[in-house]
PAKOLPA-449238 format. One line per 3 residues: number of its first residue (from 1); their letters; for each residue x, y, z of C-alpha. Coordinates in steps of 0.001 Angstrom, whole numbers, always signed. Layout:
# residues N
NUM = a = X,Y,Z ~ ...
END
This chain:
# residues 572
1 = mfl = +10285,-61478,+28937 ~ +11926,-57974,+30003 ~ +11934,-56773,+26575
4 = fli = +8502,-58001,+26144 ~ +7170,-56165,+29288 ~ +9104,-52717,+27968
7 = lvg = +7398,-53093,+24484 ~ +3780,-53816,+26438 ~ +4556,-50688,+28518
10 = ryy = +5464,-48629,+25476 ~ +2229,-49846,+23872 ~ +150,-48953,+26959
13 = ylm = +1901,-45512,+27288 ~ +1069,-44564,+23516 ~ -2607,-46018,+23352
16 = vvl = -3827,-44858,+26642 ~ -1697,-42500,+28129 ~ -1127,-40321,+25126
19 = hek = -4548,-41529,+23862 ~ -6048,-37983,+23433 ~ -2930,-36538,+21737
22 = yae = -2262,-38907,+19042 ~ -6398,-39010,+18583 ~ -6269,-35352,+17684
25 = kai = -3358,-35945,+15393 ~ -5361,-38841,+13667 ~ -8267,-36391,+13393
28 = anh = -6158,-33633,+11875 ~ -5039,-36386,+9392 ~ -8351,-37016,+7987
31 = ira = -10231,-33749,+8859 ~ -9363,-30383,+7187 ~ -10448,-27321,+8948
34 = ipv = -10895,-24677,+6082 ~ -10817,-21052,+7190 ~ -14003,-18843,+5883
37 = las = -12951,-15466,+6239 ~ -15544,-12765,+7308 ~ -16177,-9984,+4808
40 = rgi = -15029,-6512,+5994 ~ -17629,-4015,+6775 ~ -19118,-1610,+4248
43 = iyd = -18368,+2000,+3889 ~ -21157,+4367,+2902 ~ -21518,+8212,+2380
46 = reg = -23724,+10412,+4636 ~ -26599,+9691,+2384 ~ -26443,+5910,+2550
49 = nii = -24741,+5247,-859 ~ -22191,+2228,-909 ~ -18553,+3548,-1246
52 = vdn = -16609,+411,-650 ~ -18140,-2998,-746 ~ -16884,-6730,-830
55 = aps = -16424,-9128,-3607 ~ -15583,-12407,-3793 ~ -12337,-13819,-4690
58 = yti = -10494,-17053,-5041 ~ -7315,-17909,-2903 ~ -5123,-20827,-3329
61 = sii = -3233,-22312,-239 ~ -992,-25383,+541 ~ -1187,-27693,+3347
64 = pie = +2667,-28019,+4057 ~ +2624,-31356,+5482 ~ +715,-33044,+2692
67 = lkd = +3134,-31415,+313 ~ +6133,-33466,+1959 ~ +7772,-35615,-435
70 = kpe = +5345,-34498,-3310 ~ +7401,-32654,-5622 ~ +5246,-33524,-8545
73 = sln = +2163,-31547,-7098 ~ +4333,-28228,-6454 ~ +5670,-28405,-10141
76 = rls = +2135,-29090,-11565 ~ +1055,-25674,-9400 ~ +4003,-23743,-10562
79 = dim = +3188,-24612,-14336 ~ -759,-23736,-13898 ~ +157,-20115,-12057
82 = gvs = +3296,-19539,-14393 ~ +5236,-18837,-10837 ~ +8701,-20143,-9942
85 = iee = +8711,-23100,-7361 ~ +11100,-21142,-5407 ~ +8674,-18156,-5211
88 = inr = +5951,-20618,-4204 ~ +8224,-22108,-1543 ~ +9108,-18236,-356
91 = ria = +5118,-17606,-115 ~ +4636,-20870,+2019 ~ +7695,-19877,+4531
94 = knr = +6118,-16374,+5030 ~ +2625,-17465,+5515 ~ +3146,-20749,+7326
97 = rgs = +1588,-21351,+10727 ~ +1803,-24991,+10965 ~ +2292,-28056,+9228
100 = fap = -1557,-28804,+9080 ~ -2864,-25127,+8568 ~ -3309,-23878,+4938
103 = akv = -511,-21426,+4148 ~ -2124,-18778,+1399 ~ +408,-18685,-1895
106 = fgr = -2134,-16911,-4196 ~ -4938,-14424,-3781 ~ -7076,-12907,-6486
109 = vpf = -6931,-16183,-8480 ~ -9011,-15797,-11790 ~ -11590,-18530,-12208
112 = eki = -9852,-19657,-15366 ~ -7072,-20984,-13219 ~ -9265,-22500,-10465
115 = shl = -10781,-24518,-13333 ~ -7375,-25778,-14408 ~ -6751,-26852,-10645
118 = qeh = -10350,-28766,-10815 ~ -9102,-30658,-13697 ~ -5718,-31529,-12142
121 = rle = -6939,-31958,-8534 ~ -5747,-35505,-8281 ~ -2096,-34390,-9083
124 = lig = -2628,-31530,-6798 ~ -1779,-33503,-3421 ~ -2170,-30423,-567
127 = vty = -3370,-27747,-2758 ~ -6709,-26203,-1727 ~ -8800,-23106,-2855
130 = sie = -11056,-20873,-1176 ~ -13071,-17792,-1438 ~ -12603,-14447,+312
133 = pir = -13781,-11194,+308 ~ -11749,-8506,-1217 ~ -12510,-4761,-1294
136 = kyi = -14492,-3740,-4181 ~ -14973,+366,-4713 ~ -18346,+990,-5947
139 = sdl = -18327,+4875,-5849 ~ -16923,+6977,-8181 ~ -15872,+9639,-5554
142 = nls = -12026,+9818,-5361 ~ -11191,+9660,-1871 ~ -8322,+7304,-1979
145 = hal = -6519,+9371,+542 ~ -9414,+9263,+3139 ~ -10264,+5739,+2534
148 = gyt = -6937,+4171,+2542 ~ -6373,+532,+1464 ~ -5976,-3123,+2746
151 = rei = -2838,-5197,+2089 ~ -1866,-8636,+3481 ~ -632,-8488,+6892
154 = nrd = +2776,-8846,+7769 ~ +4899,-10624,+10616 ~ +5198,-6859,+12660
157 = nld = +1313,-6354,+12623 ~ +764,-10286,+13664 ~ +3065,-9803,+16463
160 = ryg = +1338,-6319,+17305 ~ -2154,-7983,+17304 ~ -1135,-10778,+19320
163 = kds = -1023,-14777,+19064 ~ -4517,-14913,+20330 ~ -6047,-12501,+17829
166 = dyq = -8049,-13457,+14686 ~ -5568,-12741,+12277 ~ -2984,-15428,+10376
169 = pgd = -692,-14649,+7927 ~ -2129,-14000,+4439 ~ -5274,-12123,+5638
172 = qvg = -5944,-8689,+4656 ~ -5631,-5682,+6867 ~ -6294,-2103,+6825
175 = wkg = -3035,-226,+6058 ~ -3910,+3449,+5385 ~ -6597,+5661,+6169
178 = lek = -9761,+4816,+7313 ~ -9177,+1014,+6435 ~ -6160,+1338,+9244
181 = hye = -7757,+3543,+11764 ~ -10901,+1295,+11829 ~ -9452,-1854,+11706
184 = svl = -10925,-3175,+14779 ~ -14634,-2329,+13581 ~ -14043,-3262,+10046
187 = hgk = -12423,-6552,+10583 ~ -14577,-9571,+11375 ~ -14175,-12650,+12617
190 = rgf = -13247,-15919,+10467 ~ -15571,-19176,+10451 ~ -14454,-22944,+9721
193 = ryi = -15908,-25616,+7475 ~ -14410,-28894,+8109 ~ -13812,-31354,+5059
196 = evn = -12766,-34896,+5185 ~ -9810,-36203,+3155 ~ -8558,-39602,+2287
199 = alg = -4525,-40852,+2880 ~ -3761,-39315,-198 ~ -4762,-35867,+1061
202 = qei = -7832,-35733,-1435 ~ -11132,-34326,-439 ~ -14097,-36561,-219
205 = gdv = -16478,-34181,+1516 ~ -17738,-32354,+4325 ~ -17718,-33904,+7712
208 = adr = -21241,-34700,+8847 ~ -20797,-34480,+12642 ~ -19144,-31319,+12916
211 = api = -21077,-28292,+12120 ~ -19488,-25127,+10296 ~ -18364,-22238,+12367
214 = ipv = -20113,-19188,+10735 ~ -18126,-16310,+10295 ~ -18946,-12956,+11693
217 = pgh = -18669,-10000,+9237 ~ -17406,-6692,+10366 ~ -19009,-3515,+11312
220 = dly = -20046,-846,+8825 ~ -19056,+2802,+8543 ~ -21254,+5661,+7483
223 = lsi = -19015,+8764,+6642 ~ -20078,+12194,+6820 ~ -19084,+12963,+3264
226 = dpf = -21431,+14653,+1027 ~ -21353,+13038,-2408 ~ -22575,+16297,-4262
229 = iqk = -20282,+18666,-2210 ~ -17412,+16301,-2699 ~ -17894,+15712,-6765
232 = ase = -18271,+19456,-6823 ~ -14738,+19793,-4842 ~ -13252,+17304,-7187
235 = kal = -14253,+18817,-10367 ~ -13035,+22156,-9234 ~ -9688,+20832,-8350
238 = sds = -9443,+18873,-11360 ~ -5792,+17687,-12096 ~ -4252,+20520,-10014
241 = sgs = -1853,+19243,-7369 ~ -3545,+20377,-4055 ~ -6430,+19818,-1347
244 = ivi = -9622,+21058,-344 ~ -10962,+20402,+2963 ~ -14872,+21297,+3864
247 = lnh = -16197,+20481,+7309 ~ -19310,+21394,+9194 ~ -18085,+23992,+11605
250 = ktg = -20988,+23140,+14145 ~ -20002,+19409,+14228 ~ -16655,+18883,+12913
253 = eim = -17946,+16541,+10198 ~ -15953,+16574,+6802 ~ -18421,+17155,+4367
256 = aya = -15710,+16751,+1474 ~ -11907,+16029,+1278 ~ -10007,+16130,-1928
259 = srp = -6445,+15824,-2414 ~ -4850,+15558,-5730 ~ -3159,+13485,-7213
262 = gyd = -4656,+10506,-5818 ~ -4192,+6707,-6831 ~ -5974,+3793,-7907
265 = ldm = -7307,+1880,-4904 ~ -8104,-1252,-6997 ~ -4232,-1171,-7597
268 = lsg = -3033,-969,-4026 ~ -5513,-3526,-2605 ~ -4176,-6491,-3974
271 = ris = -773,-7769,-4895 ~ +924,-4583,-6757 ~ +3639,-5526,-9021
274 = skd = +7306,-4278,-8254 ~ +6923,-2136,-11456 ~ +3782,-302,-10682
277 = wka = +4803,+149,-7178 ~ +8047,+1814,-8326 ~ +6365,+4224,-10413
280 = lle = +3707,+5260,-7892 ~ +7248,+5968,-5408 ~ +8819,+7920,-8205
283 = npr = +5941,+9583,-9401 ~ +7305,+13510,-9008 ~ +3574,+14605,-8309
286 = kpl = +3715,+12286,-5277 ~ +126,+10559,-5651 ~ +463,+8779,-2376
289 = fdr = +971,+11845,-556 ~ -1821,+13129,+1487 ~ -1723,+16921,+1228
292 = gvq = -4773,+17207,+3314 ~ -3323,+16184,+6836 ~ +234,+15116,+5792
295 = gly = +1161,+18162,+3328 ~ +3273,+20856,+5356 ~ +2988,+24393,+3977
298 = pag = +3358,+28165,+5006 ~ +270,+29653,+5571 ~ +741,+32910,+4222
301 = stl = -1815,+35771,+5115 ~ -4397,+33337,+6103 ~ -3357,+33562,+9670
304 = kpl = -3804,+37806,+9844 ~ -7084,+37284,+11613 ~ -5103,+35663,+14521
307 = aal = -2790,+38513,+14730 ~ -5797,+41192,+14724 ~ -7594,+39267,+17226
310 = ysl = -4990,+39507,+19632 ~ -4724,+43087,+19246 ~ -8295,+43457,+19701
313 = enh = -8163,+41731,+22845 ~ -5092,+43295,+24396 ~ -4867,+46890,+22719
316 = sna = -7617,+49606,+23625 ~ -7020,+51197,+20425 ~ -6624,+48679,+18026
319 = rer = -9799,+49694,+15754 ~ -8464,+53334,+15428 ~ -4467,+52603,+15167
322 = tyi = -3489,+53209,+11410 ~ -440,+52734,+10040 ~ +1015,+54190,+6174
325 = crg = +1508,+51597,+3641 ~ +4052,+52619,+997 ~ +4707,+49467,-378
328 = syr = +7519,+48121,+2145 ~ +8469,+48075,+5559 ~ +11935,+49056,+6648
331 = lgn = +13839,+47220,+9498 ~ +17288,+47931,+10058 ~ +19077,+47828,+6506
334 = rsf = +16613,+45293,+5244 ~ +13213,+46074,+3396 ~ +10241,+43838,+3604
337 = gcw = +7887,+44544,+802 ~ +4196,+44385,+697 ~ +2292,+42350,-2062
340 = kkt = +846,+45807,-3289 ~ +4025,+47390,-4447 ~ +2612,+50960,-4731
343 = ghg = +1376,+50710,-1123 ~ -2209,+50707,+519 ~ -1722,+54049,+1763
346 = kmn = -2954,+54871,+5037 ~ -4764,+51653,+6864 ~ -6641,+50598,+9902
349 = lhn = -7128,+47081,+10999 ~ -10621,+46419,+9315 ~ -8915,+47518,+5937
352 = aiq = -5947,+45905,+6719 ~ -7636,+42676,+6741 ~ -9771,+43544,+3832
355 = qsc = -7235,+44491,+1665 ~ -4363,+42135,+3292 ~ -1786,+44691,+4008
358 = nvy = +1405,+42985,+4926 ~ +2785,+46507,+6347 ~ +108,+46891,+8882
361 = ffn = +959,+43343,+10158 ~ +4486,+44206,+10320 ~ +3702,+47070,+12310
364 = liq = +1386,+45055,+14799 ~ +3558,+42139,+15611 ~ +6114,+44365,+17147
367 = dig = +3366,+45167,+19994 ~ +2471,+41602,+20254 ~ +5638,+39374,+20484
370 = led = +6315,+36038,+19420 ~ +5560,+34156,+22555 ~ +1656,+35943,+22713
373 = wah = +1445,+35314,+18991 ~ +2627,+31556,+19441 ~ +410,+30970,+22306
376 = lar = -2775,+32057,+20735 ~ -1753,+29989,+17379 ~ -1849,+27133,+19571
379 = efg = -5436,+27765,+20899 ~ -6746,+27934,+17407 ~ -5097,+24259,+16888
382 = lgq = -2048,+25223,+14970 ~ +1147,+23317,+15708 ~ -737,+20152,+16753
385 = ltg = -2917,+17301,+15987 ~ -6478,+17740,+15231 ~ -7322,+14363,+16300
388 = idi = -8708,+13491,+12938 ~ -9673,+9459,+12386 ~ -7358,+8780,+9973
391 = pge = -3680,+8172,+10600 ~ -565,+9976,+9409 ~ -1614,+13640,+10314
394 = nkg = +1441,+16186,+10817 ~ +916,+18491,+13425 ~ +2785,+21399,+11579
397 = lvp = +4967,+24037,+13319 ~ +4150,+27199,+15547 ~ +7695,+28432,+16135
400 = dtr = +8093,+30003,+19644 ~ +11279,+31383,+21367 ~ +12833,+28239,+22501
403 = ymn = +12456,+26831,+18859 ~ +13796,+29853,+17402 ~ +16812,+29876,+20017
406 = rky = +17277,+25797,+19136 ~ +17392,+26273,+15523 ~ +19144,+29604,+15002
409 = gvk = +20910,+30151,+18587 ~ +19930,+32366,+21416 ~ +20182,+36170,+20318
412 = kwt = +20883,+35087,+16879 ~ +17406,+35847,+15397 ~ +15806,+39003,+15056
415 = rgn = +12624,+40994,+14753 ~ +12852,+40473,+11081 ~ +11949,+36728,+11746
418 = lln = +8703,+38069,+13483 ~ +7837,+39982,+10197 ~ +7682,+36504,+8151
421 = ivv = +5987,+34667,+10865 ~ +2930,+37249,+11431 ~ +2182,+36812,+7650
424 = gqg = +2430,+32975,+7786 ~ +5790,+32843,+6095 ~ +9241,+31654,+7843
427 = dvl = +9133,+28776,+10110 ~ +5240,+28657,+10549 ~ +4008,+25260,+8627
430 = vtp = +388,+24196,+8673 ~ -1771,+21602,+6768 ~ -5039,+22355,+4979
433 = lql = -7035,+20754,+7565 ~ -5532,+22839,+10315 ~ -6403,+25675,+8297
436 = aqf = -10115,+24496,+7748 ~ -10515,+24053,+11325 ~ -8748,+27401,+12173
439 = agi = -11491,+28766,+9944 ~ -14387,+27024,+11922 ~ -13172,+28238,+15286
442 = laq = -13384,+31896,+13833 ~ -16985,+30935,+12546 ~ -17716,+29446,+15963
445 = kgt = -16372,+32635,+17910 ~ -13672,+30299,+19552 ~ -15823,+26730,+19736
448 = qfr = -13686,+23702,+18248 ~ -15041,+20403,+17250 ~ -12824,+17745,+16511
451 = phf = -13056,+16997,+12719 ~ -13877,+13490,+11757 ~ -15119,+11292,+8898
454 = vrk = -17241,+8605,+10613 ~ -20551,+9412,+11875 ~ -21235,+6003,+13375
457 = vvs = -20375,+2428,+13364 ~ -23073,+193,+12786 ~ -23423,-3506,+13105
460 = kng = -25245,-5935,+10414 ~ -28003,-6021,+12702 ~ -28455,-2315,+12913
463 = dii = -27228,-1711,+16269 ~ -25052,+1443,+16868 ~ -21616,+499,+18151
466 = qln = -19943,+3804,+17955 ~ -21594,+7418,+17421 ~ -19135,+10186,+16797
469 = epa = -21195,+12942,+18507 ~ -20158,+16745,+18503 ~ -17887,+17368,+21263
472 = pkq = -17664,+21365,+21436 ~ -14451,+22750,+23509 ~ -14018,+26455,+24099
475 = ava = -10285,+26855,+22439 ~ -10216,+30733,+22167 ~ -11640,+33311,+24688
478 = asd = -12437,+36655,+23245 ~ -15259,+39204,+23645 ~ -18324,+38870,+21426
481 = dnw = -17645,+42296,+20063 ~ -14171,+41499,+18726 ~ -15342,+38267,+17209
484 = efi = -17921,+40342,+15369 ~ -15208,+42820,+14384 ~ -13181,+39768,+12542
487 = hta = -16262,+38647,+11021 ~ -16991,+41990,+9635 ~ -13594,+42353,+8393
490 = mwa = -13540,+38711,+6665 ~ -16958,+39421,+5036 ~ -15443,+42611,+3567
493 = vvn = -12459,+40268,+2144 ~ -14998,+38720,-106 ~ -17699,+41470,-332
496 = gpr = -16051,+44586,-216 ~ -14935,+47149,-2707 ~ -11395,+46228,-2235
499 = gta = -11600,+42885,-1061 ~ -9104,+40337,-2293 ~ -11598,+37354,-2909
502 = kaa = -14136,+38885,-4918 ~ -14382,+35751,-6938 ~ -15637,+33845,-4074
505 = rqr = -18833,+36201,-3664 ~ -22065,+34327,-3807 ~ -25766,+35891,-4361
508 = nwd = -27805,+35752,-1465 ~ -25520,+34234,+544 ~ -22753,+35655,+2661
511 = iyg = -19442,+34287,+2337 ~ -16580,+35144,+5034 ~ -12805,+34544,+3776
514 = ktg = -9094,+35289,+3880 ~ -6754,+34905,+1161 ~ -3160,+33597,+1190
517 = taq = -203,+33660,-825 ~ +2359,+31416,+581 ~ +5990,+31696,-575
520 = nph = +7591,+28750,-1756 ~ +11291,+28265,-2504 ~ +11048,+25542,-4890
523 = ged = +8844,+27062,-7624 ~ +5563,+29363,-7973 ~ +3900,+30538,-4824
526 = haw = +1294,+28287,-3558 ~ -2427,+29912,-3363 ~ -4453,+29671,-271
529 = fig = -8215,+30493,+381 ~ -9814,+29836,+3654 ~ -13476,+31040,+4785
532 = fsl = -16641,+30167,+6316 ~ -20592,+30515,+6150 ~ -22686,+31491,+8835
535 = ddr = -26055,+30574,+6629 ~ -27993,+27945,+8789 ~ -28335,+25964,+5375
538 = ypy = -24680,+25796,+4661 ~ -22841,+25688,+7930 ~ -19333,+25044,+6457
541 = swa = -15686,+26166,+6943 ~ -13021,+25424,+4206 ~ -9478,+25638,+3476
544 = vll = -8202,+25592,-348 ~ -4720,+24938,-1379 ~ -3039,+24927,-4816
547 = eng = +567,+23650,-5046 ~ +2273,+26515,-7167 ~ -1231,+28093,-7982
550 = ggg = +190,+31594,-7339 ~ -2177,+34290,-5692 ~ -4766,+33139,-3472
553 = ggk = -7155,+35636,-4616 ~ -6599,+34944,-8229 ~ -6578,+31207,-7909
556 = aap = -8086,+29786,-4678 ~ -10928,+32067,-4217 ~ -12294,+31642,-7982
559 = lig = -12252,+27670,-6923 ~ -14065,+27494,-3729 ~ -16756,+30344,-5631
562 = ril = -17305,+27770,-7991 ~ -17924,+25049,-5502 ~ -20194,+27027,-3360
565 = rei = -22105,+27738,-6447 ~ -22617,+24273,-6814 ~ -23718,+23815,-3311
568 = ark = -26244,+26725,-3474 ~ -28020,+24446,-6644 ~ -27643,+21161,-4867
571 = pe = -31342,+19759,-4834 ~ -33236,+19343,-1823
END
């Protein structure tokens, strides 16, 4: 009787006290929740053309509890997919999130394989497939570095998003570029459909009394990229290694963004082979490297307007002050050369900017000093992040006394270092984006707008979720007369009789610019050209960089000249 009472008590405990727990397990045994992934938001250019869309793709998953003690099912899947059992088990362990939840083991499966699975579904207990959206690249614009790509989420990302997030192992997540920066709005919310299975784990059909949960798609991005200007920039840059950044200096919108070489987005958005990945990493031209925001280069003579503006603001005789250029500048027992070996002769500030005379600025920096030069450079946004809406941006380097003392030692660096710094050499490092912003601040007479790619984020029903409106900031204070002087000198760089950027000149359209040739210890010089337009039709500023391109006036200026001529021909 005592044993019988124990047995009855145990039955009561299991059937009444723990009823809810085991009822849920019983339901889980015959009802399978199949995730229905939400499609990511679509990405458009400024004219409403689709750049990145979604396409359906088949995915194969495993229900771990149903595969237990059924090695024949795993063997059949291995034969069909041509993947070892060990690799399948590794993927199950990687993406497992419980015994009853599907663990993704194959993505982007061809329809032929799915047909084969259907033919053998009675032998494939615990194997299921579903359709998930994957990225499809519609446009022929080469925006690989700006757009970035998606890939399967890893454990670190899952921990960062938290257990209560909508993310699960095997999901696609933004990994680079805009896909990563706007992940929270691009990523939708998954749904579920409920399938009834028998004791063998075979699907019977949908559960009639349980309505599916509809997935919520992600929000769409509308970019500021102008497809016409983007194509003109890509065409001009061609196969050269370098970067072109063109932005609207009245709003900060990125109109064109070209970084070459690029990479195939389709290759990186799926499961890439180790061979292809190794080839990308070991490519000497570094196609994965985003030169626009990650590349650090000496600025060359593009920074000379900075020293000129300081002198105009702080030296009463700045406009009239002259120096003689004989082709070099003597400091102690060293000689620092001008790019024109025969010399420019007698130079004032206007002509020194127009003809990019190094010797004039070698003299000028002696009256400015490192600290004041560095302070003004930072006001122009150099040596700090621009805040652009893609990750991985480098902030560059603006050397000051503290930095020089730390690198070279107190009193172990000399005025000779200043000569390099004032002409954008030595320890000065900038990105093409920073110089495009620098040119924009010059155009706006000290007003700065944060560069950005995305104009607005819009839901599927048309509601504006986020609007990136222009937010002006007075970055550099100077008199209007001095700004006009800088503009006039930069106009002469392009349009003057001895300007270094005549190749950028346009008909019936005033172009302002500054060339730069940055010395490169690893090869031929880098070519720079920065500039802007004050025409209301084309309120653009830009930076062009050609790695190992040679002279800025001979290489970079003609390149932007071709782009601007294309822009002028753009149909209304």
